[in-house]
C-alpha positions as CSV (number, residue, x, y, z in Angstrom):
1,M,-32.3,-27.0,11.1
2,A,-28.9,-28.4,12.0
3,V,-25.6,-27.4,11.5
4,E,-22.9,-29.8,12.1
5,N,-19.8,-28.5,10.6
6,Q,-18.5,-25.6,9.1
7,K,-15.7,-25.1,6.6
8,T,-13.4,-22.1,6.0
9,F,-10.7,-21.8,2.8
10,S,-9.5,-19.3,0.5
11,K,-9.4,-19.4,-3.2
12,D,-8.0,-17.1,-5.8
13,F,-9.5,-16.3,-8.6
14,A,-8.6,-14.7,-12.3
15,L,-10.7,-11.7,-12.6
16,P,-11.2,-10.1,-16.0
17,G,-8.9,-7.1,-16.7
18,D,-11.7,-4.9,-17.7
19,L,-13.4,-5.0,-14.2
20,S,-13.5,-1.6,-12.5
21,D,-12.3,-0.6,-9.2
22,G,-14.8,-1.3,-6.8
23,M,-16.3,-3.6,-3.7
24,Y,-18.2,-6.8,-5.0
25,V,-19.8,-9.7,-3.6
26,L,-19.4,-13.3,-4.2
27,G,-22.3,-15.8,-3.3
28,L,-22.1,-19.3,-3.2
29,E,-25.0,-21.9,-3.3
30,V,-24.3,-25.5,-2.8
31,L,-26.9,-28.4,-3.2
32,Y,-26.4,-31.6,-1.5
33,L,-29.1,-34.2,-1.7
34,N,-32.0,-32.7,-0.4
35,S,-30.4,-29.4,1.2
36,V,-29.0,-26.2,0.3
37,A,-26.1,-24.1,1.6
38,T,-25.5,-20.4,1.0
39,S,-22.4,-18.2,1.5
40,T,-21.6,-14.6,0.6
41,V,-18.4,-12.8,1.0
42,T,-17.3,-9.0,-0.1
43,F,-14.0,-8.4,-1.8
44,D,-12.6,-5.1,-3.1
45,V,-10.8,-4.8,-6.6
46,L,-8.0,-2.6,-7.0
47,K,-5.8,-1.7,-10.2
48,S,-2.8,-1.8,-8.7
49,L,-0.8,-2.7,-5.3
50,D,0.1,0.9,-5.2
51,T,-3.2,2.2,-4.3
52,I,-2.9,-0.2,-1.3
53,Y,0.2,0.5,-0.1
54,G,0.4,4.5,-0.7
55,V,3.2,4.0,-3.4
56,A,1.1,5.9,-5.7
57,F,1.4,8.9,-3.2
58,F,5.1,8.5,-2.8
59,K,5.6,8.5,-6.6
60,Q,3.9,11.5,-7.1
61,N,5.6,13.5,-4.2
62,F,9.0,12.1,-5.1
63,V,10.3,14.9,-6.6
64,L,9.2,17.2,-3.8
65,F,11.0,14.7,-1.3
66,L,14.1,14.7,-3.4
67,T,14.3,18.9,-3.5
68,F,13.9,18.8,0.2
69,V,16.8,16.3,0.9
70,V,18.7,18.3,-1.4
71,V,18.1,21.5,-0.1
72,V,18.6,20.2,3.4
73,F,21.7,18.7,2.6
74,V,23.1,22.2,0.9
75,T,22.3,23.9,3.8
76,L,24.1,21.7,6.1
77,A,27.2,22.0,4.0
78,G,26.7,25.8,3.6
79,A,26.6,26.0,7.4
80,Y,29.7,23.9,7.9
81,I,31.9,25.6,5.2
82,L,30.7,29.1,6.9
83,Y,31.8,27.5,10.5
84,Q,35.4,26.2,9.2
85,T,35.7,29.6,7.6
86,R,34.4,32.0,10.6
87,N,37.0,29.6,12.8
88,G,40.0,29.8,10.4
89,G,39.9,26.1,9.8
90,K,41.4,25.6,13.1
91,R,40.1,22.9,15.9
92,R,40.3,23.5,20.0
93,G,42.3,21.1,21.6
């Protein structure tokens, strides 16, 4: 058996919309004259890019994040107002 050359390439495939999430195996068999070549590759199917980049986590926790930001802002604004009130609004200088 002799291997003379190797070829690698990428290919995009249209998959059915009802395909379940999960890991799949693509197998290829090439027949040429009296020779046979086989190859396999695994790939994952995900319904949304949200799953890949964690956007789903951000979307689920957006209200919690926004509430936290508002609470911090109100606390800082209240502390600033309290500081100004206790000092009579006067600056040192």
